[in-house]
PLY file of the C-alpha trace (Angstrom):
ply
format ascii 1.0
element vertex 117
property float x
property float y
property float z
element edge 116
property int vertex1
property int vertex2
end_header
138.73 143.89 113.80
140.87 143.36 116.89
144.21 145.08 117.14
147.55 143.70 118.26
149.43 145.18 121.21
152.64 143.19 121.55
156.13 144.28 122.52
159.28 142.15 122.40
162.51 143.55 123.84
165.99 142.24 124.46
168.04 144.66 126.49
169.96 145.47 129.66
168.61 146.74 132.97
169.64 150.29 133.79
169.24 149.76 137.55
168.05 147.15 140.03
164.25 146.66 139.88
162.19 148.61 142.40
159.58 146.79 144.46
156.26 148.67 144.52
152.90 147.98 146.14
149.33 148.74 145.08
146.79 150.07 147.58
145.22 146.58 147.80
148.55 145.08 148.96
149.59 143.28 145.76
153.17 143.91 144.66
154.86 144.63 141.37
158.36 145.38 140.06
159.31 148.45 138.06
162.53 148.75 136.05
164.02 150.23 132.89
165.59 148.38 129.99
168.00 149.90 127.47
168.00 148.75 123.86
170.62 149.99 121.42
171.15 149.98 117.70
174.29 150.69 115.69
174.57 151.89 112.13
177.18 153.30 109.81
176.65 156.83 108.53
176.41 156.70 104.72
178.18 160.03 104.22
181.03 159.82 106.74
181.40 156.07 107.26
181.39 156.79 111.00
179.67 154.26 113.29
176.84 155.71 115.35
174.78 154.29 118.19
171.39 155.15 119.61
169.98 153.92 122.93
166.29 153.82 123.79
165.02 153.42 127.38
161.84 151.47 128.11
159.84 151.60 131.34
158.80 148.07 132.35
156.31 146.81 134.95
155.99 143.17 136.06
153.07 142.10 138.26
152.54 139.16 140.60
154.99 136.24 140.27
156.93 137.83 137.39
157.47 140.89 139.58
158.74 138.71 142.42
161.16 136.95 140.05
162.40 140.29 138.70
163.05 141.61 142.23
164.80 138.43 143.31
167.01 137.73 140.28
167.43 140.79 138.05
170.19 143.28 138.79
171.59 146.35 137.07
173.26 145.39 133.78
171.46 142.04 133.47
170.43 141.01 129.97
166.75 140.15 129.70
164.12 139.12 127.14
160.70 140.68 127.70
157.35 140.05 126.03
154.49 142.30 126.96
152.06 144.98 125.88
152.07 148.77 125.89
149.97 150.46 128.54
149.51 154.20 129.05
148.34 155.50 132.39
147.66 159.00 133.65
147.50 160.81 136.96
146.97 164.33 138.23
149.57 165.82 140.56
148.91 168.11 143.52
149.09 171.15 141.20
146.30 169.65 139.08
148.65 168.98 136.17
147.81 165.88 134.14
150.74 163.49 133.54
150.99 160.46 131.24
153.44 157.61 131.03
153.63 154.64 128.71
155.09 151.41 130.05
155.43 147.80 129.05
153.38 145.32 131.07
155.34 142.07 131.19
153.63 138.84 130.09
156.84 136.77 129.77
160.36 137.31 131.08
163.55 135.35 130.44
166.93 136.03 132.03
169.56 135.81 129.30
172.51 135.80 131.71
171.09 132.77 133.54
170.04 132.61 137.17
172.69 134.21 139.41
174.56 131.59 141.41
175.67 131.96 145.03
179.31 132.97 145.38
181.24 129.74 146.17
183.92 131.64 148.12
0 1
1 2
2 3
3 4
4 5
5 6
6 7
7 8
8 9
9 10
10 11
11 12
12 13
13 14
14 15
15 16
16 17
17 18
18 19
19 20
20 21
21 22
22 23
23 24
24 25
25 26
26 27
27 28
28 29
29 30
30 31
31 32
32 33
33 34
34 35
35 36
36 37
37 38
38 39
39 40
40 41
41 42
42 43
43 44
44 45
45 46
46 47
47 48
48 49
49 50
50 51
51 52
52 53
53 54
54 55
55 56
56 57
57 58
58 59
59 60
60 61
61 62
62 63
63 64
64 65
65 66
66 67
67 68
68 69
69 70
70 71
71 72
72 73
73 74
74 75
75 76
76 77
77 78
78 79
79 80
80 81
81 82
82 83
83 84
84 85
85 86
86 87
87 88
88 89
89 90
90 91
91 92
92 93
93 94
94 95
95 96
96 97
97 98
98 99
99 100
100 101
101 102
102 103
103 104
104 105
105 106
106 107
107 108
108 109
109 110
110 111
111 112
112 113
113 114
114 115
115 116
């Protein structure tokens, strides 16, 4: 049986996307998206909020679009899959990170327009 590895997020960028480059010369964009949820505490009635940060990577044309149009605070819809990669640092310590590889991206604030003034 095949599994399903699908992520759908709607959130806000925590910072402008960073442009990165692989050793073979191809480029990608890396950025973080915050998603939040609110709930009311059953015991106190107090409203609480929790924010989760997601590391996102967009390759090829989607990466170019992210670099060109997405800015800190922008609302975005992302579809992708989870991917965990590892590397060993100079002290021979193994590190792991899980990120979302973008398959589809939609700007929810619209395409930024040039300032008419």
